[in-house]
C-alpha positions in Angstrom: 83.3 109.0 101.0 84.2 108.1 97.6 87.6 110.3 97.9 88.0 107.0 100.1 87.0 104.4 98.3 89.2 105.5 95.8 92.1 105.8 97.5 91.4 102.8 99.2 91.1 101.1 95.9 94.3 103.1 94.8 96.1 100.4 97.8 94.6 97.7 97.0 95.7 98.0 93.2 99.9 99.5 94.7 99.6 96.6 96.7 98.8 94.4 93.8 101.5 95.5 91.7 104.4 95.6 94.0 103.8 92.1 95.5 103.8 90.7 91.8 106.1 93.2 90.7 109.0 91.5 94.2 107.3 87.7 92.6 109.2 88.6 88.8 112.4 90.1 90.8 112.1 93.8 89.1 113.3 96.3 90.6 110.7 99.1 89.8 114.1 101.0 87.9 113.3 98.0 85.1 109.3 97.8 85.7 109.1 101.5 84.6 111.7 100.2 81.9 109.4 97.6 80.5 106.7 100.0 80.5 108.5 101.4 77.8 110.3 104.4 79.8 107.8 105.3 83.0 110.3 107.2 86.0 111.2 105.1 89.0 109.0 108.1 91.1 106.2 107.1 89.2 106.3 103.6 90.0 106.6 104.3 93.8 103.8 106.7 93.6 101.7 104.3 92.4 102.7 101.5 94.7 102.0 103.8 97.2 98.7 104.3 95.8 99.5 108.1 95.8 98.9 107.7 91.6 96.1 106.5 90.1 97.7 105.2 86.3 96.2 106.3 83.8 94.2 103.7 80.9 97.9 103.3 78.6 100.1 102.9 81.8 97.2 100.4 82.8 97.5 98.5 79.9 101.3 98.8 79.8 102.1 97.6 83.5 99.8 94.4 82.8 101.9 93.9 80.7 105.1 94.1 82.0 104.2 92.1 84.8 102.2 89.8 82.9 98.8 90.0 84.2 95.8 90.3 82.7 94.4 93.5 83.1 91.2 92.5 84.6 93.0 91.1 87.4 95.8 93.0 88.4 93.2 96.3 88.4 90.6 94.4 89.7 88.4 96.1 92.1 88.6 95.0 95.5 86.2 93.9 98.0 86.5 96.9 99.5 83.9 98.9 98.0 80.6 99.0 100.5 77.7 98.9 98.8 75.7 101.5 97.2 72.7 101.9 100.2 69.5 101.5 99.6 67.2 104.7 98.2 64.1 105.3 100.4 
């Protein structure tokens, strides 16, 4: 269950990053450059949801994409509530 939720979170973050990158008309390569030399394949993996960026890269992505960190990496509404303990 937890792995599925994290995959969904990573995919949601990736879509948000790709959408904002497109709005700014940045290529994946350009975004990587703005993040301090992150390789284009790494940006691609993040956008596909195959890689969750570490904290330092999250800050760099938010800065490069001109969005507050908490907006760019907000948790999606797809996370189900924990079941009540009986």
